N, C-alpha and C positions, 0 to 999 in steps of 0.2 A: 505516507506509503514508504515502506522500506524496500529497497531494491538490492539486488546482488546478495541475497541472504546466503547463497551457497558459499560466499567468501568467509563466513563465520568459521567454517570447518577447514578452510584451506590453510595448510601449514605455512606456505610462503607468505600469505597475507598476515597470518598471526605473528610470524617472526618479524616482519617489517613493522607492524604496529607496536610489538614489544620493544623493538629498538628505539621507538619514539616514546616509550612509556605509556602506550595506549593499548586498548583492547577492543574487539568488536562490540558494537552496540547490541545489547540483548533485546529481545522482543518486549520485555517488561519495561526497559528504559524508553523504548520507542512509544509504547502505549502511554507511558506517563507524560511524555512530551506532547503527544497528540491530545491527551486529556486536558493539559494546561492550555493548549491552543484552541480547544473546542473542535477538534478535527477528528475524522475517522482514521483508523489505523489498520493497515493491511500490509502483509509482506508478500513478496514475490521474487522469483529468480527467472530471468529470461533465459539463462543458460540451461537450466534444468526443466523449465516450464512450470515449475511449482507456483501456484497461486496466480498465474497470469490471467486466467479466465475470471477468477474472482475479482481481480483488480478492475477489469473492464466492466464486469457486472455491477460492481459497486459504483464505479464512475457513471455509468448509464443511469442507475437508480437515483444517485444524487443529483445528476443534471436534470432529471425529470421533476424534481421538487419545485414547487412554486415559491413565492416570496416568503411564506410563513412556514415552510417546511413540510407542506402537504404535497403529495404526489399530484401532478397536473393530470387532469382527465385526458385519456388518450383520445385522439381524433381519428375517425375512420375516413378513409378516402373512398370516393365512389367514382368508378370509371363509367363515363357516359358514352 
């Protein structure tokens, strides 16, 4: 998961990274690393709210997977 994606376009952040000979990580770079690790990749910005709901939805979906990657059957509760 990539957070603070709003900083990619922030001039102050870009100048500070440039002073250290660095640049912001691109979405493609993040996806490549996630693929190497066998992980899911999703981006978000808590500051702007972009992608936050998607992060929680993906986390919930992944947490519902069983041992072999299948979604665990949902249990229904009954109130007696």
